[in-house]
All heavy atoms as TSV, in Angstrom:
chain	resi	resn	atom	element	x	y	z
A	1	MET	N	N	-22.408	144.668	212.584
A	1	MET	CA	C	-23.101	143.424	212.413
A	1	MET	C	C	-22.274	142.327	213.073
A	1	MET	O	O	-21.083	142.216	212.849
A	1	MET	CB	C	-23.286	143.140	210.921
A	1	MET	CG	C	-24.356	142.116	210.642
A	1	MET	SD	S	-24.540	141.742	208.884
A	1	MET	CE	C	-25.451	143.160	208.328
A	2	ALA	N	N	-22.895	141.510	213.890
A	2	ALA	CA	C	-22.187	140.456	214.612
A	2	ALA	C	C	-22.254	139.132	213.861
A	2	ALA	O	O	-23.252	138.822	213.211
A	2	ALA	CB	C	-22.803	140.298	215.998
A	3	ASP	N	N	-21.177	138.353	213.957
A	3	ASP	CA	C	-21.185	137.017	213.364
A	3	ASP	C	C	-22.187	136.143	214.105
A	3	ASP	O	O	-22.323	136.240	215.322
A	3	ASP	CB	C	-19.795	136.381	213.468
A	3	ASP	CG	C	-18.815	136.927	212.451
A	3	ASP	OD1	O	-19.257	137.619	211.513
A	3	ASP	OD2	O	-17.615	136.658	212.591
A	4	GLN	N	N	-22.889	135.304	213.363
A	4	GLN	CA	C	-23.834	134.380	213.967
A	4	GLN	C	C	-23.888	133.104	213.140
A	4	GLN	O	O	-23.593	133.114	211.949
A	4	GLN	CB	C	-25.219	134.995	214.086
A	4	GLN	CG	C	-25.794	135.510	212.781
A	4	GLN	CD	C	-27.138	136.179	212.955
A	4	GLN	OE1	O	-28.061	135.579	213.466
A	4	GLN	NE2	N	-27.229	137.423	212.526
A	5	LYS	N	N	-24.234	131.997	213.773
A	5	LYS	CA	C	-24.385	130.726	213.078
A	5	LYS	C	C	-25.579	130.849	212.133
A	5	LYS	O	O	-26.595	131.442	212.475
A	5	LYS	CB	C	-24.616	129.580	214.071
A	5	LYS	CG	C	-23.491	129.386	215.060
A	5	LYS	CD	C	-22.291	128.762	214.386
A	5	LYS	CE	C	-21.211	128.467	215.416
A	5	LYS	NZ	N	-20.030	127.891	214.838
A	6	ILE	N	N	-25.470	130.296	210.917
A	6	ILE	CA	C	-26.522	130.493	209.918
A	6	ILE	C	C	-27.122	129.194	209.392
A	6	ILE	O	O	-27.879	129.219	208.424
A	6	ILE	CB	C	-26.017	131.351	208.741
A	6	ILE	CG1	C	-24.822	130.694	208.051
A	6	ILE	CG2	C	-25.678	132.756	209.212
A	6	ILE	CD1	C	-24.432	131.367	206.748
A	7	GLY	N	N	-26.825	128.075	210.025
A	7	GLY	CA	C	-27.353	126.801	209.545
A	7	GLY	C	C	-28.877	126.789	209.457
A	7	GLY	O	O	-29.449	126.404	208.434
A	8	GLN	N	N	-29.540	127.206	210.510
A	8	GLN	CA	C	-31.006	127.232	210.523
A	8	GLN	C	C	-31.552	128.221	209.497
A	8	GLN	O	O	-32.547	127.959	208.824
A	8	GLN	CB	C	-31.532	127.582	211.926
A	8	GLN	CG	C	-33.033	127.481	212.068
A	8	GLN	CD	C	-33.525	126.049	211.905
A	8	GLN	OE1	O	-32.948	125.126	212.449
A	8	GLN	NE2	N	-34.591	125.866	211.142
A	9	LEU	N	N	-30.884	129.360	209.350
A	9	LEU	CA	C	-31.280	130.353	208.355
A	9	LEU	C	C	-31.241	129.748	206.958
A	9	LEU	O	O	-32.186	129.900	206.177
A	9	LEU	CB	C	-30.365	131.579	208.428
A	9	LEU	CG	C	-30.499	132.598	207.302
A	9	LEU	CD1	C	-31.852	133.293	207.359
A	9	LEU	CD2	C	-29.376	133.602	207.350
A	10	LEU	N	N	-30.154	129.049	206.643
A	10	LEU	CA	C	-30.035	128.422	205.330
A	10	LEU	C	C	-31.109	127.356	205.134
A	10	LEU	O	O	-31.671	127.227	204.048
A	10	LEU	CB	C	-28.640	127.834	205.147
A	10	LEU	CG	C	-27.488	128.838	205.137
A	10	LEU	CD1	C	-26.148	128.127	205.042
A	10	LEU	CD2	C	-27.650	129.856	204.038
A	11	ASP	N	N	-31.410	126.594	206.195
A	11	ASP	CA	C	-32.491	125.602	206.122
A	11	ASP	C	C	-33.823	126.282	205.843
A	11	ASP	O	O	-34.593	125.830	204.993
A	11	ASP	CB	C	-32.586	124.802	207.420
A	11	ASP	CG	C	-31.427	123.846	207.620
A	11	ASP	OD1	O	-30.710	123.554	206.637
A	11	ASP	OD2	O	-31.227	123.401	208.763
A	12	ASN	N	N	-34.095	127.387	206.547
A	12	ASN	CA	C	-35.365	128.100	206.364
A	12	ASN	C	C	-35.498	128.693	204.961
A	12	ASN	O	O	-36.607	128.825	204.453
A	12	ASN	CB	C	-35.520	129.208	207.407
A	12	ASN	CG	C	-35.730	128.666	208.797
A	12	ASN	OD1	O	-36.096	127.512	208.993
A	12	ASN	ND2	N	-35.476	129.498	209.797
A	13	LEU	N	N	-34.371	129.054	204.352
A	13	LEU	CA	C	-34.386	129.595	202.992
A	13	LEU	C	C	-34.469	128.491	201.939
A	13	LEU	O	O	-34.602	128.772	200.752
A	13	LEU	CB	C	-33.139	130.448	202.746
A	13	LEU	CG	C	-33.086	131.783	203.489
A	13	LEU	CD1	C	-31.719	132.425	203.322
A	13	LEU	CD2	C	-34.181	132.711	202.999
A	14	GLY	N	N	-34.369	127.238	202.370
A	14	GLY	CA	C	-34.457	126.116	201.443
A	14	GLY	C	C	-33.177	125.864	200.661
A	14	GLY	O	O	-33.211	125.312	199.566
A	15	VAL	N	N	-32.045	126.254	201.223
A	15	VAL	CA	C	-30.766	126.071	200.542
A	15	VAL	C	C	-30.406	124.583	200.527
A	15	VAL	O	O	-30.470	123.913	201.548
A	15	VAL	CB	C	-29.640	126.865	201.239
A	15	VAL	CG1	C	-28.290	126.610	200.589
A	15	VAL	CG2	C	-29.976	128.346	201.229
A	16	THR	N	N	-30.045	124.087	199.347
A	16	THR	CA	C	-29.613	122.703	199.190
A	16	THR	C	C	-28.306	122.678	198.406
A	16	THR	O	O	-27.921	123.678	197.794
A	16	THR	CB	C	-30.659	121.858	198.438
A	16	THR	OG1	O	-30.849	122.401	197.133
A	16	THR	CG2	C	-31.994	121.849	199.193
A	17	ALA	N	N	-27.644	121.549	198.412
A	17	ALA	CA	C	-26.415	121.364	197.637
A	17	ALA	C	C	-26.446	119.980	197.007
A	17	ALA	O	O	-27.002	119.038	197.590
A	17	ALA	CB	C	-25.184	121.507	198.534
A	18	ASP	N	N	-25.866	119.857	195.836
A	18	ASP	CA	C	-25.829	118.600	195.110
A	18	ASP	C	C	-24.648	117.778	195.601
A	18	ASP	O	O	-23.535	117.891	195.086
A	18	ASP	CB	C	-25.721	118.879	193.604
A	18	ASP	CG	C	-25.787	117.620	192.766
A	18	ASP	OD1	O	-26.174	116.562	193.297
A	18	ASP	OD2	O	-25.445	117.698	191.571
A	19	LEU	N	N	-24.867	116.972	196.630
A	19	LEU	CA	C	-23.817	116.153	197.234
A	19	LEU	C	C	-24.234	114.689	197.208
A	19	LEU	O	O	-25.419	114.373	197.368
A	19	LEU	CB	C	-23.569	116.573	198.686
A	19	LEU	CG	C	-23.099	118.002	198.931
A	19	LEU	CD1	C	-23.116	118.323	200.417
A	19	LEU	CD2	C	-21.707	118.210	198.361
A	20	GLU	N	N	-23.268	113.813	197.027
A	20	GLU	CA	C	-23.514	112.382	197.122
A	20	GLU	C	C	-23.438	111.962	198.582
A	20	GLU	O	O	-22.843	112.656	199.414
A	20	GLU	CB	C	-22.474	111.608	196.300
A	20	GLU	CG	C	-22.475	111.946	194.819
A	20	GLU	CD	C	-23.779	111.583	194.121
A	20	GLU	OE1	O	-24.425	110.596	194.530
A	20	GLU	OE2	O	-24.154	112.298	193.169
A	21	ALA	N	N	-24.010	110.807	198.906
A	21	ALA	CA	C	-24.061	110.332	200.290
A	21	ALA	C	C	-22.665	110.165	200.894
A	21	ALA	O	O	-22.474	110.392	202.092
A	21	ALA	CB	C	-24.827	109.016	200.365
A	22	ASP	N	N	-21.676	109.804	200.087
A	22	ASP	CA	C	-20.335	109.589	200.618
A	22	ASP	C	C	-19.408	110.790	200.434
A	22	ASP	O	O	-18.226	110.717	200.750
A	22	ASP	CB	C	-19.709	108.332	200.007
A	22	ASP	CG	C	-19.637	108.383	198.485
A	22	ASP	OD1	O	-20.246	109.286	197.876
A	22	ASP	OD2	O	-18.969	107.501	197.901
A	23	ASP	N	N	-19.913	111.914	199.937
A	23	ASP	CA	C	-19.116	113.137	199.855
A	23	ASP	C	C	-18.832	113.664	201.256
A	23	ASP	O	O	-19.671	113.553	202.145
A	23	ASP	CB	C	-19.845	114.223	199.055
A	23	ASP	CG	C	-19.890	113.944	197.567
A	23	ASP	OD1	O	-19.136	113.057	197.103
A	23	ASP	OD2	O	-20.676	114.602	196.862
A	24	MET	N	N	-17.654	114.245	201.439
A	24	MET	CA	C	-17.271	114.789	202.742
A	24	MET	C	C	-16.946	116.272	202.584
A	24	MET	O	O	-15.792	116.631	202.315
A	24	MET	CB	C	-16.072	114.024	203.308
A	24	MET	CG	C	-16.384	112.566	203.610
A	24	MET	SD	S	-14.968	111.601	204.172
A	24	MET	CE	C	-14.244	112.637	205.415
A	25	PRO	N	N	-17.924	117.163	202.752
A	25	PRO	CA	C	-17.647	118.605	202.628
A	25	PRO	C	C	-16.577	119.036	203.632
A	25	PRO	O	O	-16.583	118.606	204.785
A	25	PRO	CB	C	-18.992	119.256	202.959
A	25	PRO	CG	C	-20.000	118.184	202.700
A	25	PRO	CD	C	-19.321	116.895	203.041
A	26	THR	N	N	-15.667	119.880	203.162
A	26	THR	CA	C	-14.588	120.353	204.026
A	26	THR	C	C	-14.632	121.853	204.273
A	26	THR	O	O	-14.114	122.326	205.275
A	26	THR	CB	C	-13.212	120.006	203.426
A	26	THR	OG1	O	-13.103	120.624	202.133
A	26	THR	CG2	C	-13.039	118.498	203.286
A	27	ASP	N	N	-15.219	122.591	203.353
A	27	ASP	CA	C	-15.290	124.042	203.493
A	27	ASP	C	C	-16.574	124.548	202.860
A	27	ASP	O	O	-17.180	123.864	202.035
A	27	ASP	CB	C	-14.099	124.728	202.807
A	27	ASP	CG	C	-12.813	124.540	203.571
A	27	ASP	OD1	O	-12.780	124.921	204.756
A	27	ASP	OD2	O	-11.847	124.025	202.994
A	28	ALA	N	N	-16.963	125.760	203.232
A	28	ALA	CA	C	-18.156	126.379	202.648
A	28	ALA	C	C	-17.947	127.880	202.548
A	28	ALA	O	O	-17.314	128.496	203.407
A	28	ALA	CB	C	-19.383	126.084	203.503
A	29	LEU	N	N	-18.506	128.438	201.473
A	29	LEU	CA	C	-18.520	129.883	201.262
A	29	LEU	C	C	-19.955	130.237	200.917
A	29	LEU	O	O	-20.519	129.690	199.978
A	29	LEU	CB	C	-17.581	130.271	200.114
A	29	LEU	CG	C	-17.444	131.749	199.812
A	29	LEU	CD1	C	-16.769	132.467	200.980
A	29	LEU	CD2	C	-16.633	131.958	198.547
A	30	VAL	N	N	-20.561	131.113	201.702
A	30	VAL	CA	C	-21.981	131.424	201.560
A	30	VAL	C	C	-22.148	132.915	201.284
A	30	VAL	O	O	-21.606	133.749	202.010
A	30	VAL	CB	C	-22.754	131.056	202.848
A	30	VAL	CG1	C	-24.220	131.356	202.705
A	30	VAL	CG2	C	-22.525	129.593	203.217
A	31	LEU	N	N	-22.887	133.235	200.220
A	31	LEU	CA	C	-23.223	134.627	199.918
A	31	LEU	C	C	-24.662	134.861	200.364
A	31	LEU	O	O	-25.554	134.088	200.026
A	31	LEU	CB	C	-23.100	134.890	198.418
A	31	LEU	CG	C	-21.742	134.592	197.801
A	31	LEU	CD1	C	-21.795	134.791	196.294
A	31	LEU	CD2	C	-20.668	135.452	198.414
A	32	ILE	N	N	-24.882	135.938	201.100
A	32	ILE	CA	C	-26.212	136.228	201.642
A	32	ILE	C	C	-26.644	137.628	201.227
A	32	ILE	O	O	-25.893	138.593	201.384
A	32	ILE	CB	C	-26.213	136.131	203.179
A	32	ILE	CG1	C	-25.818	134.722	203.610
A	32	ILE	CG2	C	-27.578	136.520	203.746
A	32	ILE	CD1	C	-25.590	134.594	205.092
A	33	LYS	N	N	-27.849	137.722	200.690
A	33	LYS	CA	C	-28.465	139.015	200.389
A	33	LYS	C	C	-29.498	139.261	201.486
A	33	LYS	O	O	-30.349	138.418	201.751
A	33	LYS	CB	C	-29.149	138.969	199.023
A	33	LYS	CG	C	-29.940	140.214	198.699
A	33	LYS	CD	C	-30.676	140.023	197.378
A	33	LYS	CE	C	-31.727	141.089	197.173
A	33	LYS	NZ	N	-32.532	140.821	195.976
A	34	ALA	N	N	-29.421	140.410	202.118
A	34	ALA	CA	C	-30.342	140.736	203.205
A	34	ALA	C	C	-30.949	142.120	202.984
A	34	ALA	O	O	-30.252	143.046	202.559
A	34	ALA	CB	C	-29.617	140.712	204.551
A	35	VAL	N	N	-32.234	142.238	203.259
A	35	VAL	CA	C	-32.899	143.533	203.205
A	35	VAL	C	C	-32.823	144.145	204.603
A	35	VAL	O	O	-33.185	143.509	205.595
A	35	VAL	CB	C	-34.370	143.384	202.750
A	35	VAL	CG1	C	-35.065	144.734	202.768
A	35	VAL	CG2	C	-34.431	142.759	201.360
A	36	GLN	N	N	-32.342	145.356	204.669
A	36	GLN	CA	C	-32.183	146.051	205.942
A	36	GLN	C	C	-33.477	146.762	206.324
A	36	GLN	O	O	-34.339	146.990	205.475
A	36	GLN	CB	C	-31.015	147.033	205.839
A	36	GLN	CG	C	-29.706	146.337	205.539
A	36	GLN	CD	C	-28.571	147.300	205.270
A	36	GLN	OE1	O	-28.757	148.345	204.654
A	36	GLN	NE2	N	-27.378	146.937	205.720
A	37	PRO	N	N	-33.630	147.115	207.619
A	37	PRO	CA	C	-34.852	147.776	208.076
A	37	PRO	C	C	-35.213	149.037	207.289
A	37	PRO	O	O	-36.385	149.347	207.103
A	37	PRO	CB	C	-34.552	148.115	209.536
A	37	PRO	CG	C	-33.547	147.104	209.959
A	37	PRO	CD	C	-32.711	146.845	208.729
A	38	ASP	N	N	-34.200	149.755	206.787
A	38	ASP	CA	C	-34.473	150.978	206.030
A	38	ASP	C	C	-34.785	150.707	204.559
A	38	ASP	O	O	-34.956	151.626	203.763
A	38	ASP	CB	C	-33.312	151.959	206.149
A	38	ASP	CG	C	-32.026	151.453	205.500
A	38	ASP	OD1	O	-32.012	150.334	204.940
A	38	ASP	OD2	O	-31.020	152.187	205.552
A	39	GLY	N	N	-34.841	149.433	204.180
A	39	GLY	CA	C	-35.136	149.057	202.803
A	39	GLY	C	C	-33.907	148.855	201.943
A	39	GLY	O	O	-34.011	148.401	200.805
A	40	GLY	N	N	-32.747	149.187	202.473
A	40	GLY	CA	C	-31.508	148.966	201.728
A	40	GLY	C	C	-31.193	147.482	201.619
A	40	GLY	O	O	-31.756	146.657	202.335
A	41	VAL	N	N	-30.308	147.151	200.721
A	41	VAL	CA	C	-29.905	145.765	200.525
A	41	VAL	C	C	-28.431	145.624	200.881
A	41	VAL	O	O	-27.606	146.458	200.504
A	41	VAL	CB	C	-30.141	145.323	199.061
A	41	VAL	CG1	C	-29.631	143.915	198.822
A	41	VAL	CG2	C	-31.622	145.421	198.713
A	42	ALA	N	N	-28.113	144.574	201.633
A	42	ALA	CA	C	-26.729	144.308	202.024
A	42	ALA	C	C	-26.333	142.918	201.533
A	42	ALA	O	O	-27.174	142.028	201.426
A	42	ALA	CB	C	-26.577	144.389	203.536
A	43	ILE	N	N	-25.069	142.748	201.224
A	43	ILE	CA	C	-24.520	141.447	200.882
A	43	ILE	C	C	-23.496	141.088	201.948
A	43	ILE	O	O	-22.661	141.906	202.328
A	43	ILE	CB	C	-23.853	141.459	199.494
A	43	ILE	CG1	C	-24.888	141.751	198.412
A	43	ILE	CG2	C	-23.165	140.118	199.221
A	43	ILE	CD1	C	-24.298	141.891	197.028
A	44	SER	N	N	-23.588	139.858	202.429
A	44	SER	CA	C	-22.668	139.377	203.440
A	44	SER	C	C	-22.059	138.063	202.965
A	44	SER	O	O	-22.689	137.320	202.211
A	44	SER	CB	C	-23.425	139.166	204.758
A	44	SER	OG	O	-22.557	138.688	205.764
A	45	ILE	N	N	-20.854	137.797	203.392
A	45	ILE	CA	C	-20.177	136.550	203.053
A	45	ILE	C	C	-19.917	135.773	204.337
A	45	ILE	O	O	-19.347	136.302	205.293
A	45	ILE	CB	C	-18.836	136.817	202.336
A	45	ILE	CG1	C	-19.076	137.561	201.026
A	45	ILE	CG2	C	-18.082	135.508	202.098
A	45	ILE	CD1	C	-17.802	137.980	200.320
A	46	GLY	N	N	-20.344	134.526	204.340
A	46	GLY	CA	C	-20.054	133.622	205.446
A	46	GLY	C	C	-19.085	132.555	204.961
A	46	GLY	O	O	-19.062	132.226	203.770
A	47	LYS	N	N	-18.273	132.044	205.856
A	47	LYS	CA	C	-17.310	131.014	205.469
A	47	LYS	C	C	-17.077	130.070	206.620
A	47	LYS	O	O	-17.322	130.403	207.784
A	47	LYS	CB	C	-15.993	131.637	205.027
A	47	LYS	CG	C	-15.254	132.352	206.135
A	47	LYS	CD	C	-13.922	132.881	205.627
A	47	LYS	CE	C	-13.040	133.345	206.762
A	47	LYS	NZ	N	-12.537	132.278	207.606
A	48	SER	N	N	-16.614	128.879	206.277
A	48	SER	CA	C	-16.240	127.933	207.321
A	48	SER	C	C	-14.983	128.438	208.026
A	48	SER	O	O	-14.214	129.233	207.472
A	48	SER	CB	C	-16.027	126.537	206.735
A	48	SER	OG	O	-15.182	126.571	205.608
A	49	GLU	N	N	-14.800	127.983	209.261
A	49	GLU	CA	C	-13.726	128.517	210.107
A	49	GLU	C	C	-12.333	128.343	209.512
A	49	GLU	O	O	-11.467	129.186	209.697
A	49	GLU	CB	C	-13.765	127.847	211.482
A	49	GLU	CG	C	-14.975	128.237	212.301
A	49	GLU	CD	C	-14.985	127.545	213.655
A	49	GLU	OE1	O	-13.940	127.020	214.081
A	49	GLU	OE2	O	-16.046	127.526	214.285
A	50	THR	N	N	-12.105	127.256	208.787
A	50	THR	CA	C	-10.753	126.967	208.290
A	50	THR	C	C	-10.493	127.500	206.893
A	50	THR	O	O	-9.394	127.347	206.375
A	50	THR	CB	C	-10.505	125.447	208.279
A	50	THR	OG1	O	-11.479	124.822	207.437
A	50	THR	CG2	C	-10.593	124.878	209.683
A	51	LEU	N	N	-11.468	128.151	206.281
A	51	LEU	CA	C	-11.329	128.633	204.912
A	51	LEU	C	C	-10.572	129.961	204.884
A	51	LEU	O	O	-11.045	130.972	205.396
A	51	LEU	CB	C	-12.708	128.791	204.264
A	51	LEU	CG	C	-12.743	129.093	202.772
A	51	LEU	CD1	C	-12.085	127.973	201.969
A	51	LEU	CD2	C	-14.172	129.291	202.306
A	52	ASP	N	N	-9.377	129.958	204.275
A	52	ASP	CA	C	-8.594	131.191	204.175
A	52	ASP	C	C	-8.972	131.942	202.901
A	52	ASP	O	O	-9.789	131.491	202.110
A	52	ASP	CB	C	-7.094	130.912	204.246
A	52	ASP	CG	C	-6.588	130.045	203.100
A	52	ASP	OD1	O	-7.332	129.803	202.122
A	52	ASP	OD2	O	-5.435	129.599	203.178
A	53	TRP	N	N	-8.356	133.092	202.675
A	53	TRP	CA	C	-8.741	133.928	201.535
A	53	TRP	C	C	-8.425	133.256	200.204
A	53	TRP	O	O	-9.138	133.449	199.226
A	53	TRP	CB	C	-8.103	135.305	201.646
A	53	TRP	CG	C	-6.611	135.335	201.469
A	53	TRP	CD1	C	-5.664	135.179	202.442
A	53	TRP	CD2	C	-5.898	135.533	200.244
A	53	TRP	NE1	N	-4.408	135.267	201.895
A	53	TRP	CE2	C	-4.519	135.488	200.539
A	53	TRP	CE3	C	-6.281	135.749	198.927
A	53	TRP	CZ2	C	-3.534	135.638	199.584
A	53	TRP	CZ3	C	-5.293	135.907	197.959
A	53	TRP	CH2	C	-3.949	135.848	198.292
A	54	VAL	N	N	-7.371	132.450	200.157
A	54	VAL	CA	C	-7.045	131.752	198.924
A	54	VAL	C	C	-8.139	130.727	198.608
A	54	VAL	O	O	-8.604	130.618	197.473
A	54	VAL	CB	C	-5.658	131.071	199.020
A	54	VAL	CG1	C	-5.380	130.226	197.789
A	54	VAL	CG2	C	-4.566	132.106	199.220
A	55	GLY	N	N	-8.572	129.993	199.625
A	55	GLY	CA	C	-9.655	129.037	199.450
A	55	GLY	C	C	-10.960	129.719	199.069
A	55	GLY	O	O	-11.732	129.201	198.251
A	56	GLN	N	N	-11.219	130.891	199.662
A	56	GLN	CA	C	-12.422	131.654	199.305
A	56	GLN	C	C	-12.417	132.017	197.827
A	56	GLN	O	O	-13.413	131.844	197.126
A	56	GLN	CB	C	-12.528	132.930	200.143
A	56	GLN	CG	C	-12.848	132.702	201.600
A	56	GLN	CD	C	-12.890	134.010	202.361
A	56	GLN	OE1	O	-13.557	134.951	201.948
A	56	GLN	NE2	N	-12.181	134.074	203.471
A	57	LEU	N	N	-11.286	132.530	197.352
A	57	LEU	CA	C	-11.184	132.904	195.940
A	57	LEU	C	C	-11.345	131.683	195.041
A	57	LEU	O	O	-11.994	131.750	193.996
A	57	LEU	CB	C	-9.849	133.590	195.657
A	57	LEU	CG	C	-9.700	135.005	196.194
A	57	LEU	CD1	C	-8.272	135.513	195.961
A	57	LEU	CD2	C	-10.703	135.940	195.550
A	58	GLY	N	N	-10.768	130.561	195.444
A	58	GLY	CA	C	-10.886	129.344	194.658
A	58	GLY	C	C	-12.326	128.855	194.568
A	58	GLY	O	O	-12.800	128.491	193.482
A	59	LEU	N	N	-13.036	128.836	195.697
A	59	LEU	CA	C	-14.440	128.418	195.683
A	59	LEU	C	C	-15.297	129.376	194.875
A	59	LEU	O	O	-16.174	128.961	194.111
A	59	LEU	CB	C	-14.984	128.315	197.114
A	59	LEU	CG	C	-14.604	127.068	197.886
A	59	LEU	CD1	C	-15.123	127.163	199.324
A	59	LEU	CD2	C	-15.166	125.821	197.220
A	60	LEU	N	N	-15.047	130.672	195.024
A	60	LEU	CA	C	-15.813	131.664	194.283
A	60	LEU	C	C	-15.570	131.520	192.780
A	60	LEU	O	O	-16.511	131.540	191.979
A	60	LEU	CB	C	-15.467	133.076	194.755
A	60	LEU	CG	C	-16.269	134.215	194.151
A	60	LEU	CD1	C	-17.761	134.017	194.370
A	60	LEU	CD2	C	-15.818	135.537	194.748
A	61	HIS	N	N	-14.317	131.352	192.387
A	61	HIS	CA	C	-13.998	131.171	190.974
A	61	HIS	C	C	-14.645	129.890	190.437
A	61	HIS	O	O	-15.207	129.879	189.337
A	61	HIS	CB	C	-12.488	131.131	190.762
A	61	HIS	CG	C	-12.093	130.935	189.334
A	61	HIS	ND1	N	-12.257	131.912	188.380
A	61	HIS	CD2	C	-11.584	129.868	188.695
A	61	HIS	CE1	C	-11.856	131.455	187.219
A	61	HIS	NE2	N	-11.435	130.210	187.371
A	62	GLY	N	N	-14.584	128.813	191.230
A	62	GLY	CA	C	-15.215	127.562	190.822
A	62	GLY	C	C	-16.718	127.715	190.648
A	62	GLY	O	O	-17.309	127.206	189.691
A	63	ALA	N	N	-17.361	128.442	191.561
A	63	ALA	CA	C	-18.804	128.672	191.469
A	63	ALA	C	C	-19.146	129.505	190.240
A	63	ALA	O	O	-20.115	129.209	189.527
A	63	ALA	CB	C	-19.305	129.370	192.735
A	64	LEU	N	N	-18.351	130.534	189.966
A	64	LEU	CA	C	-18.581	131.353	188.771
A	64	LEU	C	C	-18.447	130.515	187.499
A	64	LEU	O	O	-19.223	130.677	186.553
A	64	LEU	CB	C	-17.611	132.535	188.737
A	64	LEU	CG	C	-17.855	133.633	189.764
A	64	LEU	CD1	C	-16.683	134.612	189.785
A	64	LEU	CD2	C	-19.146	134.347	189.485
A	65	THR	N	N	-17.492	129.617	187.487
A	65	THR	CA	C	-17.302	128.737	186.328
A	65	THR	C	C	-18.503	127.812	186.163
A	65	THR	O	O	-19.001	127.631	185.050
A	65	THR	CB	C	-16.006	127.923	186.486
A	65	THR	OG1	O	-14.904	128.822	186.570
A	65	THR	CG2	C	-15.803	126.976	185.309
A	66	LEU	N	N	-18.979	127.239	187.263
A	66	LEU	CA	C	-20.159	126.367	187.194
A	66	LEU	C	C	-21.374	127.124	186.663
A	66	LEU	O	O	-22.113	126.622	185.811
A	66	LEU	CB	C	-20.492	125.791	188.574
A	66	LEU	CG	C	-19.583	124.695	189.088
A	66	LEU	CD1	C	-19.937	124.366	190.531
A	66	LEU	CD2	C	-19.680	123.461	188.216
A	67	ILE	N	N	-21.577	128.326	187.150
A	67	ILE	CA	C	-22.713	129.129	186.701
A	67	ILE	C	C	-22.567	129.491	185.225
A	67	ILE	O	O	-23.513	129.399	184.462
A	67	ILE	CB	C	-22.875	130.396	187.572
A	67	ILE	CG1	C	-23.327	130.007	188.977
A	67	ILE	CG2	C	-23.862	131.364	186.944
A	67	ILE	CD1	C	-23.281	131.148	189.972
A	68	SER	N	N	-21.366	129.880	184.824
A	68	SER	CA	C	-21.129	130.249	183.430
A	68	SER	C	C	-21.308	129.079	182.484
A	68	SER	O	O	-21.880	129.213	181.404
A	68	SER	CB	C	-19.722	130.816	183.257
A	68	SER	OG	O	-19.582	132.009	183.987
A	69	ASP	N	N	-20.803	127.915	182.871
A	69	ASP	CA	C	-20.858	126.726	182.021
A	69	ASP	C	C	-22.252	126.110	181.952
A	69	ASP	O	O	-22.653	125.592	180.916
A	69	ASP	CB	C	-19.872	125.667	182.481
A	69	ASP	CG	C	-18.416	126.082	182.263
A	69	ASP	OD1	O	-18.187	127.092	181.551
A	69	ASP	OD2	O	-17.527	125.409	182.801
A	70	ASN	N	N	-22.969	126.159	183.061
A	70	ASN	CA	C	-24.261	125.474	183.149
A	70	ASN	C	C	-25.450	126.411	183.115
A	70	ASN	O	O	-26.585	125.969	183.095
A	70	ASN	CB	C	-24.326	124.630	184.437
A	70	ASN	CG	C	-23.277	123.547	184.447
A	70	ASN	OD1	O	-22.975	122.956	183.425
A	70	ASN	ND2	N	-22.697	123.307	185.605
A	71	GLY	N	N	-25.209	127.698	183.187
A	71	GLY	CA	C	-26.314	128.649	183.275
A	71	GLY	C	C	-26.812	128.722	184.698
A	71	GLY	O	O	-26.587	127.836	185.503
A	72	VAL	N	N	-27.482	129.792	185.022
A	72	VAL	CA	C	-28.049	129.969	186.356
A	72	VAL	C	C	-29.315	129.148	186.440
A	72	VAL	O	O	-30.163	129.197	185.548
A	72	VAL	CB	C	-28.339	131.463	186.633
A	72	VAL	CG1	C	-28.987	131.638	187.982
A	72	VAL	CG2	C	-27.055	132.272	186.542
A	73	GLU	N	N	-29.450	128.389	187.523
A	73	GLU	CA	C	-30.639	127.549	187.707
A	73	GLU	C	C	-31.861	128.412	187.952
A	73	GLU	O	O	-31.811	129.357	188.712
A	73	GLU	CB	C	-30.448	126.596	188.878
A	73	GLU	CG	C	-29.424	125.518	188.605
A	73	GLU	CD	C	-29.357	124.518	189.735
A	73	GLU	OE1	O	-30.355	124.351	190.458
A	73	GLU	OE2	O	-28.303	123.908	189.888
A	74	GLY	N	N	-32.941	128.080	187.300
A	74	GLY	CA	C	-34.209	128.774	187.505
A	74	GLY	C	C	-35.077	128.027	188.496
A	74	GLY	O	O	-34.669	127.014	189.044
A	75	PRO	N	N	-36.299	128.528	188.683
A	75	PRO	CA	C	-37.211	127.878	189.641
A	75	PRO	C	C	-37.583	126.475	189.235
A	75	PRO	O	O	-37.532	126.066	188.141
A	75	PRO	CB	C	-38.435	128.781	189.629
A	75	PRO	CG	C	-38.222	129.807	188.592
A	75	PRO	CD	C	-36.840	129.662	188.051
């Protein structure tokens, strides 16, 4: 599987983030679920170019805490 830019993909999926107008995002960690041609399911992780493994773990842990504390958002 080749790396590819996913901005348009995320837009098409309707992905949003709760950011204020003056917030300055510095890094991103994206989890993607994809259905393969054979019907299998794959999970892929995308990240910003400067995000190292320590930052990835920190963002993932922070996201898990947010989900645990606030519950998973429904439709």
